[in-house]
N, C-alpha and C positions, 0 to 999 in steps of 0.2 A: 444532439445539443452538446456545444463545445462548453466544457466547465472552465478551462484554464489552459495556458500554453507556457512553455519555456522557450528558451532560445532554439531547441532542437526537437522538442516534443509537444505534441498536442493530446490533451486529455478531454475525452469526450464520452458521452453516454454510449454504452454497448447496443449495438444493433445487431439484427437477427443474422445478416450476413457476415458477422465477425465471428460467429461461433466455430466455424471450421478451423480458424487459424487459432484460436484460443483453445479448442480441443487438443490441438497439436502441442501447445505450451503445457497443458495439463497432463498429457500423456507421455511426457520426457522425465524420467526417473531423476535425472540431474536437476531438472527445475523445481521438482516437488520434494526433494529429500529433507528440506528444513521446514516445510509446511506441516501444520499441526499433525495430521494423521500419516503424512507421507505418501498417500495414495497417488498413484499415477496411471491408473486404469479407469478412464472416465468414458461415459457415453455422452452423446450430444443431449440426450433427455436429462441426465443427471447434472450436466453443466447448466442447461437451460433452468431447471429447478433451483440450483443454487443461486443463479443471478436473480431469479424471480423472488426468492426470500430475502436476498440482501438488498434488493433494490426497491423495497417497499416504500422508501423514504426518499427516493429520487427528487420529489418535489420539494423537499427540505434541502436539497444540495448534497447529500451524501448517499453513499452506496459504493458499487464496484464500477469502475470506468475503465475503458480501453486507453491505452498509451501507444500512440502513433508517432513514427518519425515525420516531421513536417515535410522534409525534403522529398520522401519517396511515398509517403501515406502507408507505410509498412507497419503492421502492429507489432509491438515488441513485448507486450505483456499487458497485464492488468494492474491497477492501483485502486486502492479503496480506502474509504473512511467509513468506519463501522459504529453502530451504536451498541457497543459491546456492554455498556454499563447502564443502559435504560436512562441515560441523561445525555440530552443533545449539546450540552456544554461540555461534556467529556466524550471524546471520541477516540477510537482506535485507528490507527493508520497502518496500512499493509500494503504489500506489493508482490507480484510474482513477475519477473522479467525473464524472457527467454535467454538461456545460456549463451547464445549467440552474441549478446549485447552486454554481457558482463565484463567489468574492468574497462569501462569506456566513460564512466562519470554519469551514466543516465540516472543511477540509483540515487545519487547526491542531488542531482538537478531536480528530479521528480519528488524527492522527499521534501526538499526546501519549499519547492512549489505547493506541496499539499499543506505545509505547515502554514504558509502565508495565505493560501487559499481559505484554510479553516478559521483561521483568525480574523481576516479581514472580511471575508464574504459570508461565514456561518456564524459569526459570534462565539466560536468555540473558546473556551477559556483553558482547557487541558487537553493535550494530546498524549497518548500512549502508544507504545510500540513494544511488542513482545516478540522474543525469539529464543531458540534453543542457544545455550552458551557456546556451543561448538560452532555456530554459525558466525564465524568471525567477520565476514563481510558485512552482515548486517549490524553487528556490534559496532564495528568501525564507522559504518554510515550513520547509525544513531548518534555517536559521540561527535562526528563531523557536522552533523546537522544540529548542534547544541543541545542535544537531549541528554538528561542526567539519569544515571541508574539509580532506581528507587527501591529495587526489590530483585533479590535472588531467591530462587526456590527450586523445587522438584515437581514434576508432573506426577500424574497417578502412576504411569509406568516407570517412573524413576529418573526421567531424563532431566538434567539441569537446565533451568531457564533463566533469562534475566527480563526485567522490566524497565523500560525507559520512559522518560516523561519530559515534557516541556510544556509550559503554561504561558500564556501571552503576557502576564506581567513579570515573567522571568526575563523576558527580552527587553532591554532597556537601550537607549541611546544608539550607538553604532550597531549593537548587535540586532536591532529591530529591523526585520526584513519587509515589512509592509508599511 
């Protein structure tokens, strides 16, 4: 099922035949260095189990989706909306894009589309994005997408992190994208 699209990217539900490519994305150290545990040695069964857990609420419109280039139908990574807070009105957004697509504007395009999709189609009130403070690309992306830093902290293992937030009532007038 297609969830939404941008000028260049199609966001759709994950299909069984997508797993081999997504596994390649997950098994690249560069792609995973800023993901929470930094693990980059995944099996197909582990990835299938992860998606099974994350996508229990597909029927509500959120979970992990595949991002494909519209021009070639090539998968460039995954994007997601997560029920991290036990509240469907407050979701967390996230993404893992293959390093071959970095610095081409796909992150901004996809993040803005996730925000619009969440507010317009899901009735989300607040979206959260969390990242390690050293992940300068995600910090810039969050700020470019009108998110505000609301928290700075340390993880259990001592890594510094930021939390960004955007609420649908924060967007007004010309800033409102939907």
